[in-house]
C-alpha positions as a Markdown table, in Angstrom:
| # | Residue | x | y | z |
|---|---|---|---|---|
| 1 | Met | 125.6 | 85.6 | 119.3 |
| 2 | Thr | 124.9 | 81.9 | 119.4 |
| 3 | Ser | 123.3 | 81.5 | 116.1 |
| 4 | Ala | 125.3 | 80.1 | 113.2 |
| 5 | Glu | 126.8 | 82.7 | 110.8 |
| 6 | Pro | 126.1 | 82.5 | 107.1 |
| 7 | Ala | 128.8 | 81.3 | 104.8 |
| 8 | Ala | 131.0 | 84.0 | 103.4 |
| 9 | Gly | 130.0 | 84.9 | 99.9 |
| 10 | Ala | 126.5 | 83.5 | 100.2 |
| 11 | Ala | 124.4 | 84.3 | 97.1 |
| 12 | Gly | 122.1 | 87.2 | 97.3 |
| 13 | Val | 123.6 | 88.6 | 100.6 |
| 14 | Ser | 124.2 | 92.4 | 100.4 |
| 15 | Gly | 127.4 | 94.0 | 101.6 |
| 16 | Asn | 125.8 | 95.6 | 104.6 |
| 17 | Val | 124.1 | 92.3 | 105.7 |
| 18 | Ala | 127.3 | 90.4 | 105.3 |
| 19 | Ala | 129.2 | 93.1 | 107.2 |
| 20 | Ala | 126.6 | 93.0 | 110.0 |
| 21 | Trp | 127.1 | 89.2 | 110.3 |
| 22 | Gly | 130.9 | 89.8 | 110.4 |
| 23 | Val | 131.4 | 87.8 | 107.2 |
| 24 | Arg | 133.2 | 90.6 | 105.4 |
| 25 | Glu | 133.6 | 94.4 | 105.6 |
| 26 | Arg | 132.2 | 96.6 | 103.0 |
| 27 | Pro | 134.9 | 97.3 | 100.3 |
| 28 | His | 136.4 | 100.7 | 100.3 |
| 29 | Arg | 138.9 | 102.7 | 98.3 |
| 30 | Gly | 141.9 | 104.5 | 99.6 |
| 31 | Pro | 143.5 | 104.3 | 103.0 |
| 32 | Arg | 141.8 | 102.2 | 105.7 |
| 33 | Pro | 139.3 | 104.6 | 107.4 |
| 34 | Gly | 139.3 | 105.2 | 111.1 |
| 35 | Leu | 135.5 | 104.6 | 111.3 |
| 36 | Ser | 133.8 | 101.3 | 111.6 |
| 37 | Leu | 130.4 | 100.1 | 110.8 |
| 38 | Arg | 129.6 | 99.5 | 114.5 |
| 39 | Arg | 130.6 | 103.1 | 115.4 |
| 40 | Ile | 128.4 | 104.5 | 112.7 |
| 41 | Val | 125.4 | 102.5 | 113.7 |
| 42 | Asp | 125.9 | 103.2 | 117.4 |
| 43 | Ala | 126.1 | 106.9 | 116.6 |
| 44 | Ala | 122.9 | 106.7 | 114.5 |
| 45 | Val | 121.1 | 104.9 | 117.4 |
| 46 | Gln | 122.2 | 107.6 | 119.8 |
| 47 | Val | 120.8 | 110.4 | 117.5 |
| 48 | Ala | 117.5 | 108.6 | 117.2 |
| 49 | Asp | 117.2 | 108.0 | 120.9 |
| 50 | Val | 117.9 | 111.6 | 121.8 |
| 51 | Glu | 116.5 | 113.6 | 118.9 |
| 52 | Gly | 114.0 | 111.2 | 117.3 |
| 53 | Leu | 114.1 | 109.2 | 114.1 |
| 54 | Gly | 113.4 | 112.2 | 112.0 |
| 55 | Ala | 116.7 | 113.7 | 113.0 |
| 56 | Val | 118.7 | 110.7 | 111.6 |
| 57 | Ser | 120.5 | 111.6 | 108.4 |
| 58 | Met | 123.9 | 110.8 | 107.0 |
| 59 | Gly | 125.0 | 114.4 | 107.7 |
| 60 | Arg | 123.7 | 114.3 | 111.3 |
| 61 | Val | 125.3 | 111.0 | 112.0 |
| 62 | Ala | 128.6 | 112.2 | 110.5 |
| 63 | Ala | 128.5 | 115.3 | 112.7 |
| 64 | Gln | 127.9 | 113.0 | 115.7 |
| 65 | Leu | 131.1 | 111.2 | 114.8 |
| 66 | Gly | 133.0 | 114.4 | 114.0 |
| 67 | Thr | 133.6 | 113.4 | 110.4 |
| 68 | Ala | 132.4 | 114.2 | 106.9 |
| 69 | Pro | 129.2 | 112.6 | 105.5 |
| 70 | Met | 131.1 | 111.1 | 102.6 |
| 71 | Ser | 133.2 | 109.1 | 105.0 |
| 72 | Leu | 130.1 | 107.1 | 106.1 |
| 73 | Tyr | 129.6 | 105.8 | 102.5 |
| 74 | Arg | 132.7 | 103.8 | 102.8 |
| 75 | His | 130.7 | 101.5 | 105.2 |
| 76 | Val | 127.0 | 102.2 | 104.5 |
| 77 | Ser | 125.7 | 102.6 | 101.0 |
| 78 | Ser | 122.5 | 104.6 | 101.9 |
| 79 | Lys | 120.3 | 105.9 | 104.7 |
| 80 | Glu | 117.9 | 103.0 | 104.1 |
| 81 | Asp | 120.7 | 100.5 | 104.8 |
| 82 | Leu | 121.7 | 102.5 | 107.9 |
| 83 | Leu | 118.1 | 102.2 | 109.2 |
| 84 | Thr | 118.1 | 98.5 | 108.6 |
| 85 | Leu | 121.3 | 98.2 | 110.7 |
| 86 | Met | 119.9 | 100.5 | 113.3 |
| 87 | Val | 116.8 | 98.3 | 113.8 |
| 88 | Asp | 119.0 | 95.2 | 114.3 |
| 89 | Ala | 121.2 | 97.1 | 116.8 |
| 90 | Ala | 118.1 | 98.4 | 118.7 |
| 91 | Trp | 116.6 | 94.9 | 119.1 |
| 92 | Gly | 120.0 | 93.8 | 120.4 |
| 93 | Glu | 120.9 | 90.3 | 121.5 |
| 94 | Ala | 118.0 | 87.8 | 122.0 |
| 95 | Pro | 117.2 | 86.4 | 125.4 |
| 96 | Glu | 118.9 | 83.3 | 126.6 |
| 97 | Arg | 117.8 | 80.0 | 125.2 |
| 98 | Pro | 115.0 | 78.2 | 127.1 |
| 99 | Ala | 116.3 | 76.4 | 130.2 |
| 100 | Pro | 115.9 | 72.6 | 130.3 |
| 101 | Gly | 112.4 | 71.8 | 131.3 |
| 102 | Glu | 111.1 | 75.3 | 130.8 |
| 103 | Gly | 107.6 | 75.3 | 129.4 |
| 104 | Trp | 106.7 | 77.0 | 126.1 |
| 105 | Arg | 104.5 | 79.6 | 127.8 |
| 106 | Val | 107.2 | 80.7 | 130.3 |
| 107 | Gly | 109.7 | 80.9 | 127.4 |
| 108 | Leu | 107.4 | 82.9 | 125.1 |
| 109 | Ser | 106.3 | 85.2 | 127.9 |
| 110 | Arg | 110.0 | 86.0 | 128.7 |
| 111 | Trp | 110.6 | 86.5 | 125.0 |
| 112 | Ala | 107.7 | 88.9 | 124.6 |
| 113 | Trp | 108.7 | 90.9 | 127.7 |
| 114 | Ala | 112.2 | 91.2 | 126.5 |
| 115 | Leu | 111.0 | 92.4 | 123.1 |
| 116 | Arg | 108.8 | 95.0 | 124.8 |
| 117 | Gly | 111.7 | 96.2 | 126.8 |
| 118 | Arg | 113.8 | 96.9 | 123.7 |
| 119 | Ala | 110.9 | 98.7 | 122.0 |
| 120 | Arg | 110.4 | 100.9 | 125.1 |
| 121 | Arg | 114.1 | 101.6 | 125.2 |
| 122 | His | 114.2 | 102.6 | 121.6 |
| 123 | Pro | 110.6 | 103.7 | 120.7 |
| 124 | Trp | 111.6 | 104.7 | 117.2 |
| 125 | Val | 112.4 | 101.1 | 116.2 |
| 126 | Val | 108.7 | 100.3 | 115.6 |
| 127 | Arg | 108.4 | 103.4 | 113.3 |
| 128 | Ile | 110.7 | 101.8 | 110.7 |
| 129 | Pro | 108.6 | 99.5 | 108.5 |
| 130 | Leu | 109.6 | 95.9 | 108.0 |
| 131 | Asn | 111.4 | 95.5 | 104.8 |
| 132 | Gly | 111.6 | 91.7 | 104.6 |
| 133 | Leu | 111.9 | 88.5 | 106.5 |
| 134 | Pro | 114.4 | 88.3 | 109.4 |
| 135 | Ile | 117.9 | 88.3 | 107.9 |
| 136 | Met | 120.0 | 90.5 | 110.2 |
| 137 | Pro | 122.0 | 88.6 | 112.9 |
| 138 | Asn | 120.0 | 89.9 | 115.9 |
| 139 | Glu | 116.7 | 89.4 | 114.2 |
| 140 | Val | 117.5 | 85.8 | 113.3 |
| 141 | Ala | 118.6 | 85.2 | 116.9 |
| 142 | Trp | 115.3 | 86.4 | 118.2 |
| 143 | Phe | 113.5 | 84.2 | 115.8 |
| 144 | Glu | 115.6 | 81.2 | 116.7 |
| 145 | Asn | 114.9 | 81.9 | 120.4 |
| 146 | Ala | 111.1 | 82.0 | 119.9 |
| 147 | Leu | 111.2 | 78.8 | 117.8 |
| 148 | Ala | 113.2 | 77.1 | 120.5 |
| 149 | Cys | 110.6 | 78.0 | 123.1 |
| 150 | Leu | 108.0 | 76.1 | 121.0 |
| 151 | Ala | 110.0 | 73.0 | 120.8 |
| 152 | Gly | 108.1 | 70.0 | 122.1 |
| 153 | Thr | 104.7 | 71.6 | 121.5 |
| 154 | Gly | 103.9 | 69.3 | 118.6 |
| 155 | Leu | 103.2 | 72.2 | 116.4 |
| 156 | Ser | 104.3 | 72.1 | 112.8 |
| 157 | Glu | 107.2 | 74.4 | 111.9 |
| 158 | Ala | 104.8 | 76.6 | 109.9 |
| 159 | Arg | 102.5 | 77.0 | 112.9 |
| 160 | Lys | 105.4 | 77.8 | 115.2 |
| 161 | Ala | 106.2 | 80.7 | 112.8 |
| 162 | Ser | 102.6 | 81.7 | 112.9 |
| 163 | Val | 102.7 | 82.0 | 116.7 |
| 164 | Val | 106.0 | 84.0 | 116.6 |
| 165 | Leu | 104.5 | 86.4 | 114.1 |
| 166 | Leu | 101.3 | 86.8 | 116.1 |
| 167 | Leu | 103.3 | 87.6 | 119.3 |
| 168 | Ala | 105.8 | 89.9 | 117.7 |
| 169 | Gly | 103.0 | 91.7 | 115.9 |
| 170 | Tyr | 101.2 | 92.3 | 119.2 |
| 171 | Val | 104.3 | 93.7 | 120.9 |
| 172 | Arg | 105.0 | 96.0 | 117.9 |
| 173 | Asn | 101.4 | 97.2 | 117.7 |
| 174 | Leu | 101.1 | 98.0 | 121.3 |
| 175 | Ala | 104.5 | 99.7 | 121.4 |
| 176 | Thr | 103.4 | 101.9 | 118.4 |
| 177 | Thr | 100.1 | 102.8 | 120.1 |
| 178 | Glu | 101.8 | 103.7 | 123.4 |
| 179 | Ala | 104.4 | 105.8 | 121.5 |
| 180 | Asp | 101.6 | 107.6 | 119.7 |
| 181 | Ile | 99.8 | 108.3 | 123.0 |
| 182 | Glu | 103.0 | 109.6 | 124.6 |
| 183 | Ala | 103.6 | 111.9 | 121.7 |
| 184 | Ala | 100.0 | 113.2 | 121.9 |
| 185 | Ile | 100.3 | 113.9 | 125.6 |
| 186 | Leu | 103.6 | 115.7 | 125.1 |
| 187 | Ala | 102.2 | 117.8 | 122.3 |
| 188 | Ser | 99.1 | 118.7 | 124.5 |
| 189 | Gly | 101.3 | 120.2 | 127.2 |
| 190 | Leu | 99.1 | 118.3 | 129.8 |
| 191 | Thr | 100.0 | 115.8 | 132.4 |
| 192 | Pro | 99.1 | 112.2 | 131.5 |
| 193 | Val | 96.3 | 112.2 | 134.1 |
| 194 | Asp | 94.8 | 115.5 | 132.8 |
| 195 | Trp | 95.1 | 114.3 | 129.2 |
| 196 | Met | 93.2 | 111.1 | 130.0 |
| 197 | Ala | 90.6 | 113.0 | 131.9 |
| 198 | Thr | 89.7 | 115.3 | 129.0 |
| 199 | Tyr | 88.7 | 112.4 | 126.8 |
| 200 | Pro | 85.6 | 111.2 | 128.7 |
| 201 | Arg | 84.5 | 114.7 | 129.4 |
| 202 | Met | 84.5 | 115.5 | 125.6 |
| 203 | Leu | 82.7 | 112.3 | 124.8 |
| 204 | Ala | 80.1 | 112.9 | 127.4 |
| 205 | Glu | 79.4 | 116.3 | 125.8 |
| 206 | Leu | 79.4 | 115.1 | 122.2 |
| 207 | Ala | 77.8 | 111.6 | 122.3 |
| 208 | Asp | 74.0 | 111.3 | 122.3 |
| 209 | Pro | 73.1 | 108.7 | 125.0 |
| 210 | Arg | 70.4 | 107.3 | 122.7 |
| 211 | Arg | 72.8 | 106.6 | 119.9 |
| 212 | Phe | 75.8 | 105.6 | 122.0 |
| 213 | Pro | 74.3 | 103.9 | 125.1 |
| 214 | Ala | 77.2 | 101.4 | 125.5 |
| 215 | Leu | 79.7 | 104.2 | 125.3 |
| 216 | Ile | 77.9 | 106.3 | 127.9 |
| 217 | Glu | 77.9 | 103.3 | 130.2 |
| 218 | Phe | 81.6 | 102.8 | 129.6 |
| 219 | Ile | 82.3 | 106.4 | 130.5 |
| 220 | Ala | 80.1 | 106.2 | 133.6 |
| 221 | Ala | 82.1 | 103.2 | 134.8 |
| 222 | Gly | 85.1 | 105.5 | 135.4 |
| 223 | Val | 87.5 | 103.5 | 133.2 |
| 224 | Phe | 89.6 | 106.6 | 132.6 |
| 225 | Glu | 89.9 | 107.3 | 136.3 |
| 226 | Ala | 91.4 | 104.0 | 137.1 |
| 227 | Glu | 95.1 | 104.0 | 138.1 |
| 228 | Asp | 96.3 | 101.0 | 136.1 |
| 229 | Gly | 99.9 | 100.1 | 136.0 |
| 230 | Pro | 101.9 | 100.9 | 132.8 |
| 231 | Asp | 102.0 | 97.3 | 131.9 |
| 232 | Asp | 98.4 | 96.3 | 132.6 |
| 233 | Glu | 97.3 | 96.4 | 129.0 |
| 234 | Phe | 100.4 | 94.5 | 127.8 |
| 235 | Ile | 99.8 | 91.8 | 130.5 |
| 236 | Phe | 96.2 | 91.4 | 129.5 |
| 237 | Gly | 96.8 | 91.0 | 125.8 |
| 238 | Leu | 99.8 | 88.7 | 126.3 |
| 239 | Asp | 97.9 | 86.4 | 128.6 |
| 240 | Arg | 95.0 | 86.2 | 126.1 |
| 241 | Ile | 97.3 | 85.4 | 123.2 |
| 242 | Leu | 99.1 | 82.7 | 125.2 |
| 243 | Asp | 95.8 | 81.3 | 126.4 |
| 244 | Gly | 94.8 | 81.0 | 122.8 |
| 245 | Val | 98.0 | 79.3 | 121.8 |
| 246 | Gly | 97.6 | 76.9 | 124.7 |
| 247 | Val | 94.2 | 75.9 | 123.5 |
| 248 | Phe | 95.5 | 75.4 | 120.0 |
| 249 | Ile | 98.3 | 73.2 | 121.2 |
| 250 | Gln | 95.9 | 71.1 | 123.3 |
| 251 | Asp | 93.6 | 70.7 | 120.3 |
| 252 | Arg | 96.5 | 69.6 | 118.2 |
| 253 | Glu | 97.5 | 67.1 | 120.8 |
| 254 | Arg | 94.0 | 65.7 | 121.0 |
| 255 | Asp | 93.8 | 65.5 | 117.2 |
| 256 | Leu | 97.1 | 63.6 | 117.0 |
| 257 | His | 95.9 | 61.3 | 119.8 |
| 258 | Arg | 92.6 | 60.5 | 118.0 |
| 259 | Arg | 94.6 | 59.9 | 114.8 |
| 260 | Gly | 96.9 | 57.5 | 116.6 |
| 261 | Gln | 94.0 | 55.6 | 118.0 |
| 262 | Ala | 92.3 | 55.4 | 114.6 |
| 263 | Asp | 95.5 | 54.1 | 113.1 |
| 264 | Gly | 95.9 | 51.6 | 115.8 |
| 265 | Asp | 92.3 | 50.4 | 115.3 |
| 266 | Arg | 92.8 | 50.0 | 111.6 |
| 267 | Ser | 96.1 | 48.1 | 112.2 |
| 268 | Tyr | 94.3 | 45.8 | 114.7 |
| 269 | Cys | 91.4 | 45.2 | 112.2 |
| 270 | Ala | 93.8 | 44.4 | 109.4 |
| 271 | Ala | 95.7 | 42.0 | 111.6 |
| 272 | Val | 92.4 | 40.2 | 112.5 |
| 273 | Arg | 91.4 | 39.9 | 108.9 |
| 274 | Met | 94.8 | 38.5 | 107.9 |
| 275 | Ala | 94.6 | 36.0 | 110.7 |
| 276 | Arg | 91.2 | 34.8 | 109.7 |
| 277 | Ser | 92.2 | 34.4 | 106.1 |
| 278 | Glu | 95.1 | 32.1 | 106.9 |
């Protein structure tokens, strides 16, 4: 991790957050245990990856480690804290910092693709609701990386955060939708192609063309028969978001330029008035 670590004993920092940053270990009683926080979190991630998020419990994770559930509480105070640690572990380390001269669009695109990759590797990670602003070490590093991509854009710090939130929300939302679709296909027992083909057939039978003319035209166009790549929707949405950010940055630059010209004109007029009064 390249981001700065918080000072030990920082006010308001919980034991699990501090331990995740490596500031201090959770206090424990008795002999020093053989477990570690990292081993526990890694085991929980493995359970979620293989068996799903619903299978994660203190008892199941303890069984994965070959120990008693109570031994986990020496390091993790609750399942909720364990989930928080799992999320940070699933996102992993942030991408490398932008290279010198790298444009904001290239940097943010790389950032979004990396975030998508982690969400696809650990689909359960988007099922855990956000419980606050970024505070865990990997979360903070991802935020730092995205902000660094926007350096030199002229955007205010608040608007940089708005862009990061917009992009992260898009990645999470699409990952959630894709996970839902994959789960529905799995439950149906059909192949993805057959599952997609049933939808337009059902709509064609149910929808009255007089009430849903646009929908009937949509079905007739064969949209569900197209063999799109798995990333086509992601690419389309990402490009549109970055297009919008680009327009916003250009508008901001033009606005600042106009203000600079206006300030210059006022300064010139003031200088002329002063010269005439002398």
